[in-house]
C-alpha positions in Angstrom: -14.8 11.0 -12.7 -14.5 14.4 -10.9 -17.2 13.5 -8.3 -15.4 10.1 -7.7 -12.1 11.9 -7.2 -13.6 14.5 -4.9 -15.3 11.9 -2.7 -12.3 9.7 -2.5 -10.0 12.6 -1.7 -12.3 14.0 1.0 -12.6 10.6 2.7 -8.8 10.0 2.6 -8.1 13.5 3.9 -10.6 12.9 6.8 -8.6 9.8 7.8 -5.4 11.8 7.9 -7.0 14.7 9.9 -8.5 12.2 12.4 -5.1 10.6 13.0 -3.1 13.9 13.1 -5.5 16.2 15.0 -7.9 13.9 16.8 -10.9 15.2 15.0 -13.7 13.1 13.5 -13.3 10.4 16.1 -9.5 10.5 16.3 -6.9 7.9 15.1 -8.1 4.4 14.5 -7.5 2.2 17.5 -6.5 5.2 19.8 -9.8 5.9 21.5 -10.1 9.3 19.9 -6.5 10.4 20.2 -3.8 11.3 17.8 -0.7 9.5 16.5 2.5 10.8 18.0 4.6 12.9 15.6 7.3 11.0 13.8 5.9 7.5 14.7 6.7 5.0 11.9 4.6 4.2 9.9 1.4 5.7 11.3 2.3 9.3 11.5 3.8 9.3 8.0 0.8 7.5 6.6 -1.5 10.1 8.2 0.5 13.0 6.6 0.2 11.2 3.2 -3.5 10.8 3.9 -4.1 14.4 4.7 -1.9 16.0 2.1 -2.6 13.5 -0.6 -6.3 13.5 0.0 -6.4 17.3 -0.1 -4.5 17.3 -3.4 -6.7 14.7 -5.0 -9.8 16.5 -3.6 -8.8 19.7 -5.3 -7.5 18.1 -8.4 -3.9 19.4 -8.0 -1.2 17.0 -9.1 -3.8 14.3 -9.0 -1.9 11.5 -10.7 1.2 12.0 -8.6 -0.7 12.3 -5.4 -2.9 9.3 -6.2 0.2 7.2 -7.1 1.8 7.9 -3.7 -1.5 7.4 -1.8 -2.1 4.1 -3.6 1.4 2.9 -2.7 0.9 3.9 0.9 -2.4 2.0 1.1 -0.9 -1.1 -0.6 1.9 -0.9 2.0 -0.6 -0.6 4.8 -2.5 -3.6 3.5 0.4 -5.9 3.0 2.5 -4.8 6.0 -0.2 -4.2 8.6 -3.3 -6.2 7.6 -2.2 -9.2 5.6 -0.8 -11.0 8.6 -4.4 -11.1 10.1 -5.8 -13.2 7.3 -5.9 -13.8 3.5 -9.0 -11.7 2.7 -9.7 -8.1 3.6 -12.8 -9.1 5.5 -10.7 -11.4 7.7 -7.9 -8.9 8.4 -9.6 -5.5 8.7 -7.9 -4.2 5.6 -11.0 -3.3 3.6 -10.4 0.5 3.7 -6.7 0.1 2.7 -7.5 -2.2 -0.2 -10.3 0.0 -1.5 -8.3 3.2 -1.2 -5.3 1.5 -2.9 -7.4 0.5 -5.9 -9.4 3.7 -6.1 -6.2 5.8 -6.2 -4.6 3.5 -8.7 -7.7 4.1 -10.9 -7.1 7.9 -10.6 -3.5 7.4 -11.6 -4.7 6.2 -15.0 -7.9 8.1 -15.5 -6.7 11.5 -14.2 -8.7 14.1 -12.3 -11.7 14.6 -14.6 -13.1 17.9 -15.8 -13.5 19.7 -12.5 -9.9 20.0 -11.3 -7.8 23.0 -10.4 -5.0 21.7 -12.6 -7.3 22.4 -15.6 -8.0 26.0 -14.3 -4.2 26.5 -14.0 -3.6 25.1 -17.5 -6.2 27.5 -19.0 -4.6 30.4 -17.3 -1.2 29.6 -18.9 -2.6 29.2 -22.4 -4.6 32.4 -22.5 
């Protein structure tokens, strides 16, 4: 479970970094650029991707971060992609759908054994 969480968090954080800082190919659909600060909903989604992905990657507040990330990807799918067709393959929403379900799984399963939350909890106990 920890490896799954780490990979999903890393990939999600990479999407946010690409959109905010123009790295790793830049924002989707912007020819390598960035999303203008404060632009709704793209910039806010990118911040959720970067921060939420980093938190999930590290295993800090995983369930809460995953819940917010899952909701943001569900919003992206239904608001941005759904109009393009019924199925994700038709509307380009595969990544949004996969991230939404992957994060929802993490909400219920938790971070796994290799998480910073567990290190912090051990420190408080002993």
